Kinemage of the C-alpha trace (Angstrom):
@kinemage 1
@onewidth
@group {chain A} dominant
@subgroup {mainchain}
@vectorlist {calphas} color= white
{ca met a 1} P -32.045 16.439 14.763
{ca ala a 2} L -30.751 13.421 16.662
{ca ala a 3} L -31.682 11.127 13.796
{ca glu a 4} L -30.027 13.447 11.328
{ca gly a 5} L -26.864 13.507 13.409
{ca gln a 6} L -26.892 9.726 13.642
{ca gly a 7} L -27.331 9.524 9.872
{ca gly a 8} L -24.357 11.788 9.280
{ca ser a 9} L -22.312 9.654 11.652
{ca asp a 10} L -23.323 6.496 9.768
{ca ala a 11} L -22.358 8.050 6.438
{ca ser a 12} L -18.984 9.202 7.766
{ca ala a 13} L -18.292 5.782 9.246
{ca tyr a 14} L -19.256 4.105 5.951
{ca ile a 15} L -16.923 6.307 3.914
{ca gln a 16} L -14.098 6.054 6.440
{ca his a 17} L -14.397 2.274 6.458
{ca his a 18} L -14.093 2.095 2.660
{ca leu a 19} L -11.107 4.455 2.648
{ca thr a 20} L -9.112 2.378 5.142
{ca asn a 21} L -6.458 0.044 3.754
{ca leu a 22} L -5.792 -3.492 4.864
{ca ser a 23} L -2.341 -2.971 6.337
{ca ile a 24} L 0.340 -4.380 8.596
{ca gly a 25} L 3.176 -2.622 10.391
{ca asp a 26} L 3.431 0.782 12.010
{ca gly a 27} L 4.571 4.211 10.888
{ca phe a 28} L 6.929 4.374 7.907
{ca trp a 29} L 7.076 0.584 7.622
{ca thr a 30} L 3.322 0.143 7.193
{ca leu a 31} L 2.471 -2.042 4.204
{ca his a 32} L -0.899 -1.704 2.464
{ca leu a 33} L -1.560 -5.332 1.640
{ca asp a 34} L -4.620 -4.657 -0.522
{ca thr a 35} L -2.726 -2.166 -2.694
{ca leu a 36} L 0.152 -4.611 -3.144
{ca leu a 37} L -2.208 -7.517 -3.839
{ca phe a 38} L -4.313 -5.844 -6.508
{ca ser a 39} L -1.297 -4.147 -8.124
{ca ile a 40} L 0.553 -7.450 -8.444
{ca val a 41} L -2.502 -9.396 -9.609
{ca leu a 42} L -3.321 -6.805 -12.283
{ca gly a 43} L 0.313 -6.645 -13.380
{ca val a 44} L 0.455 -10.431 -13.735
{ca leu a 45} L -2.856 -10.349 -15.624
{ca phe a 46} L -1.457 -7.797 -18.076
{ca ile a 47} L 1.764 -9.743 -18.671
{ca ser a 48} L -0.014 -13.075 -19.003
{ca leu a 49} L -2.635 -11.758 -21.416
{ca phe a 50} L -0.163 -10.078 -23.745
{ca arg a 51} L 2.245 -13.023 -23.589
{ca tyr a 52} L -0.581 -15.399 -24.423
{ca ala a 53} L -1.461 -13.249 -27.443
{ca ala a 54} L 2.191 -13.072 -28.548
{ca leu a 55} L 2.712 -16.837 -28.343
{ca arg a 56} L -0.419 -17.524 -30.400
{ca ala a 57} L 0.011 -14.744 -32.932
{ca val a 58} L -0.581 -15.760 -36.544
{ca ala a 59} L 0.419 -14.140 -39.801
{ca gly a 60} L -2.981 -14.768 -41.379
{ca val a 61} L -6.339 -13.613 -40.098
{ca pro a 62} L -5.795 -12.615 -36.440
{ca gly a 63} L -8.231 -13.345 -33.641
{ca arg a 64} L -9.900 -10.759 -31.441
{ca leu a 65} L -7.228 -10.860 -28.752
{ca gln a 66} L -4.409 -10.502 -31.265
{ca asn a 67} L -6.264 -7.622 -32.928
{ca phe a 68} L -6.635 -5.873 -29.574
{ca val a 69} L -2.967 -6.336 -28.665
{ca glu a 70} L -1.800 -5.121 -32.079
{ca val a 71} L -4.008 -2.027 -31.827
{ca met a 72} L -2.574 -1.280 -28.384
{ca leu a 73} L 0.989 -1.745 -29.603
{ca glu a 74} L 0.464 0.540 -32.611
{ca phe a 75} L -1.249 3.170 -30.476
{ca val a 76} L 1.541 3.247 -27.895
{ca glu a 77} L 4.291 3.151 -30.531
{ca his a 78} L 2.706 6.125 -32.300
{ca gln a 79} L 2.573 8.090 -29.039
{ca val a 80} L 6.211 7.281 -28.246
{ca arg a 81} L 7.376 8.380 -31.688
{ca gly a 82} L 5.579 11.687 -31.232
{ca ser a 83} L 6.821 12.316 -27.689
{ca phe a 84} L 10.265 10.709 -27.492
{ca ser a 85} L 12.953 12.384 -29.569
{ca gly a 86} L 15.782 9.923 -28.960
{ca arg a 87} L 16.317 6.257 -29.747
{ca asn a 88} L 15.740 3.803 -26.966
{ca arg a 89} L 14.275 0.325 -27.344
{ca leu a 90} L 13.005 0.439 -23.770
{ca met a 91} L 10.592 3.345 -24.269
{ca ala a 92} L 7.811 1.582 -26.196
{ca pro a 93} L 7.587 -1.431 -23.811
{ca leu a 94} L 7.794 0.942 -20.849
{ca ala a 95} L 5.012 3.145 -22.223
{ca leu a 96} L 2.828 0.099 -22.954
{ca thr a 97} L 3.383 -1.241 -19.425
{ca ile a 98} L 2.578 2.103 -17.801
{ca phe a 99} L -0.573 2.674 -19.844
{ca val a 100} L -2.116 -0.787 -19.517
{ca trp a 101} L -1.114 -1.334 -15.886
{ca val a 102} L -2.370 2.060 -14.713
{ca phe a 103} L -5.552 1.614 -16.756
{ca leu a 104} L -6.261 -1.773 -15.162
{ca met a 105} L -5.700 -0.358 -11.683
{ca asn a 106} L -8.007 2.556 -12.482
{ca leu a 107} L -10.577 0.161 -13.930
{ca met a 108} L -11.054 -1.408 -10.499
{ca asp a 109} L -12.943 1.768 -9.605
{ca leu a 110} L -15.860 0.474 -11.701
{ca val a 111} L -16.277 -2.591 -9.485
{ca pro a 112} L -19.256 -2.006 -7.116
{ca val a 113} L -17.799 -0.415 -4.002
{ca asp a 114} L -19.351 -2.910 -1.594
{ca leu a 115} L -18.820 -6.114 -3.584
{ca leu a 116} L -15.208 -7.102 -2.903
{ca pro a 117} L -15.107 -5.633 0.639
{ca trp a 118} L -18.224 -7.674 1.473
{ca leu a 119} L -16.687 -10.847 0.053
{ca ala a 120} L -13.517 -10.159 2.049
{ca ser a 121} L -15.558 -9.630 5.219
{ca gln a 122} L -16.952 -13.151 4.841
{ca gly a 123} L -13.392 -14.374 5.300
{ca gly a 124} L -12.743 -12.201 8.333
{ca val a 125} L -11.048 -9.276 6.511
{ca asn a 126} L -12.501 -6.029 7.855
{ca tyr a 127} L -10.871 -3.520 5.497
{ca leu a 128} L -10.193 -3.713 1.772
{ca lys a 129} L -9.486 -0.987 -0.802
{ca val a 130} L -9.643 -2.394 -4.308
{ca val a 131} L -8.347 0.585 -6.350
{ca pro a 132} L -4.539 0.790 -6.021
{ca thr a 133} L -4.353 4.240 -7.631
{ca thr a 134} L -6.471 5.722 -4.818
{ca asp a 135} L -3.538 4.934 -2.526
{ca leu a 136} L -1.037 7.797 -2.529
{ca asn a 137} L 1.748 5.348 -1.716
{ca ala a 138} L 1.151 3.492 -4.994
{ca thr a 139} L 1.024 6.586 -7.204
{ca phe a 140} L 4.145 8.010 -5.567
{ca ala a 141} L 5.949 4.686 -5.959
{ca met a 142} L 5.265 4.737 -9.718
{ca ser a 143} L 6.178 8.411 -10.117
{ca leu a 144} L 9.398 7.995 -8.125
{ca ser a 145} L 10.328 5.026 -10.321
{ca val a 146} L 9.976 7.275 -13.370
{ca phe a 147} L 11.948 9.986 -11.550
{ca ala a 148} L 14.775 7.540 -10.842
{ca met a 149} L 14.901 6.635 -14.548
{ca val a 150} L 15.001 10.341 -15.452
{ca ile a 151} L 18.023 10.842 -13.188
{ca tyr a 152} L 19.731 7.758 -14.636
{ca tyr a 153} L 19.254 8.861 -18.264
{ca asn a 154} L 20.337 12.407 -17.414
{ca phe a 155} L 23.729 11.174 -16.247
{ca arg a 156} L 23.957 8.503 -18.951
{ca ser a 157} L 23.347 10.851 -21.878
{ca lys a 158} L 24.941 14.064 -20.582
{ca gly a 159} L 27.567 12.894 -18.153
{ca leu a 160} L 28.423 14.494 -14.850
{ca leu a 161} L 29.724 17.684 -16.492
{ca gly a 162} L 26.610 18.078 -18.655
{ca val a 163} L 24.282 17.650 -15.691
{ca ala a 164} L 26.332 20.163 -13.689
{ca arg a 165} L 26.047 22.698 -16.515
{ca glu a 166} L 22.265 22.255 -16.631
{ca cys a 167} L 22.008 22.708 -12.895
{ca phe a 168} L 24.239 25.767 -12.536
{ca leu a 169} L 24.190 27.524 -15.938
{ca his a 170} L 20.584 27.109 -17.089
{ca pro a 171} L 18.456 29.131 -17.743
{ca phe a 172} L 20.811 32.032 -16.906
{ca asn a 173} L 24.211 31.365 -18.441
{ca thr a 174} L 26.304 33.099 -15.807
{ca ile a 175} L 28.168 31.715 -12.816
{ca phe a 176} L 26.900 34.564 -10.623
{ca leu a 177} L 23.346 33.181 -10.788
{ca ala a 178} L 24.394 29.560 -10.243
{ca pro a 179} L 22.581 29.234 -6.859
{ca phe a 180} L 19.390 30.627 -8.394
{ca asn a 181} L 19.705 28.290 -11.404
{ca leu a 182} L 20.199 25.328 -9.051
{ca leu a 183} L 17.096 26.277 -7.066
{ca leu a 184} L 15.008 26.470 -10.251
{ca lys a 185} L 16.364 23.092 -11.375
{ca val a 186} L 15.528 21.422 -8.061
{ca val a 187} L 11.980 22.816 -8.099
{ca glu a 188} L 11.518 21.759 -11.722
{ca glu a 189} L 12.709 18.214 -11.109
{ca leu a 190} L 10.760 17.696 -7.878
{ca ala a 191} L 7.567 19.023 -9.472
{ca arg a 192} L 7.573 16.168 -11.970
{ca pro a 193} L 7.055 13.189 -9.631
{ca leu a 194} L 4.737 15.293 -7.482
{ca ser a 195} L 2.512 16.180 -10.436
{ca leu a 196} L 2.484 12.590 -11.720
{ca ala a 197} L 1.528 11.113 -8.348
{ca leu a 198} L -0.953 13.725 -7.164
{ca arg a 199} L -2.814 14.077 -10.476
{ca leu a 200} L -3.489 10.355 -10.755
{ca phe a 201} L -4.311 9.969 -7.060
{ca gly a 202} L -6.593 13.019 -6.901
{ca asn a 203} L -8.737 12.100 -9.889
{ca leu a 204} L -9.227 8.472 -8.864
{ca tyr a 205} L -9.764 9.323 -5.207
{ca ala a 206} L -12.490 11.823 -6.114
{ca gly a 207} L -14.131 9.281 -8.422
{ca glu a 208} L -14.143 6.662 -5.683
{ca leu a 209} L -15.767 9.094 -3.253
{ca ile a 210} L -18.564 9.782 -5.725
{ca phe a 211} L -19.220 6.050 -6.094
{ca met a 212} L -19.449 5.837 -2.294
{ca leu a 213} L -21.918 8.707 -2.157
{ca ile a 214} L -24.016 6.982 -4.791
{ca ala a 215} L -23.846 3.748 -2.795
{ca leu a 216} L -25.161 5.622 0.243
{ca leu a 217} L -28.486 5.996 -1.563
{ca ser a 218} L -29.199 2.421 -0.533
{ca leu a 219} L -28.824 3.478 3.124
{ca gly a 220} L -31.993 5.554 3.329
{ca arg a 221} L -31.520 6.278 7.013
{ca val a 222} L -28.529 8.517 6.318
{ca leu a 223} L -30.244 10.610 3.652
{ca gly a 224} L -33.012 12.322 5.574
{ca asp a 225} L -36.068 13.021 3.384
{ca phe a 226} L -34.810 10.684 0.629
{ca ala a 227} L -35.574 7.748 2.917
{ca gln a 228} L -39.270 8.315 2.246
{ca leu a 229} L -38.788 7.199 -1.355
{ca gly a 230} L -38.745 3.571 -0.283
{ca pro a 231} L -36.163 0.817 -0.947
{ca ile a 232} L -37.166 0.227 -4.585
{ca ala a 233} L -36.897 3.905 -5.531
{ca leu a 234} L -33.583 4.180 -3.696
{ca phe a 235} L -32.208 1.128 -5.497
{ca val a 236} L -33.311 2.437 -8.910
{ca ser a 237} L -31.803 5.851 -8.150
{ca gln a 238} L -28.523 4.262 -7.079
{ca leu a 239} L -28.460 2.054 -10.178
{ca leu a 240} L -29.127 4.895 -12.621
{ca leu a 241} L -26.653 7.270 -10.997
{ca gly a 242} L -24.043 4.511 -10.861
{ca ile a 243} L -24.430 3.760 -14.569
{ca val a 244} L -24.228 7.419 -15.564
{ca trp a 245} L -21.154 8.068 -13.428
{ca ser a 246} L -19.499 4.824 -14.595
{ca leu a 247} L -19.887 5.826 -18.252
{ca phe a 248} L -18.297 9.187 -17.549
{ca his a 249} L -15.634 7.672 -15.303
{ca ile a 250} L -14.464 5.352 -18.091
{ca leu a 251} L -13.193 8.476 -19.845
{ca val a 252} L -11.472 9.644 -16.651
{ca ile a 253} L -9.635 6.395 -15.958
{ca thr a 254} L -8.501 6.102 -19.583
{ca leu a 255} L -7.378 9.718 -19.751
{ca gln a 256} L -5.439 9.492 -16.502
{ca ala a 257} L -3.598 6.374 -17.670
{ca phe a 258} L -2.791 8.111 -20.958
{ca ile a 259} L -1.556 11.288 -19.235
{ca phe a 260} L 0.664 9.303 -16.863
{ca met a 261} L 2.194 7.450 -19.822
{ca ile a 262} L 2.729 10.552 -21.985
{ca leu a 263} L 4.255 12.656 -19.205
{ca ser a 264} L 6.578 9.811 -18.234
{ca ile a 265} L 7.844 9.497 -21.806
{ca ile a 266} L 8.227 13.270 -22.157
{ca tyr a 267} L 10.235 13.484 -18.928
{ca leu a 268} L 12.486 10.653 -20.094
{ca ser a 269} L 12.862 12.328 -23.482
{ca thr a 270} L 13.985 15.638 -21.973
{ca ala a 271} L 16.455 13.715 -19.806
{ca gln a 272} L 18.285 12.583 -22.964
{ca glu a 273} L 18.283 15.973 -24.680
{ca ser a 274} L 21.323 18.249 -24.538
{ca his a 275} L 20.931 22.020 -24.318
């Protein structure tokens, strides 16, 4: 029983260690340096790659990179045309940025959970989370950015009077139910950034936890009877389970990036529609 309790403590400490951000500051002003680092690096990688393809684009037979970029552009443009009812030259670039950037951040979940933290520990860094979208601060920052754009386009397309009518006279077109209409409007608007942030965070956070549990197979002492399998059997089990979950998780990370993009465009589209 004592060994089992020690094993559970080791597993909890392992998971807690991997879920702790590299941060500075206290309270509200705490900055998660690993989230900022990987988000910026992946954003620069996306911009650099697509710019490189654009500068070397040819009218004849395109290369593999140009083919990939063109496929991505056509895919995103098709989704925007189907989801965005207005005309705005910003929507397609915005949708492309959201999809690729979120996908790249999600893709970091496929990096072996101990690889980058171990490399960082060799340089004296004790904590490192490599998946920005498993940080609720990052997902909320992106969703609030979309929310701010929704507010901006609401006032730009409808004006102050149009927004006031939506708030106080919709869905019940009577001044007597204006407080109730306003309450429904506030709940509806606040639910959008909440759903965007929490959906992305929840799915990636759960996926990361599963990778950690799979990684724990290599720590036979925390798995009770499984320790009797021996190090080779434990390694093979971890490898096979990791491959299977990675193949499934590719669908999850792609789908979550797609959903974040589509919902963002839909919210911006409804902001420019008049009732």
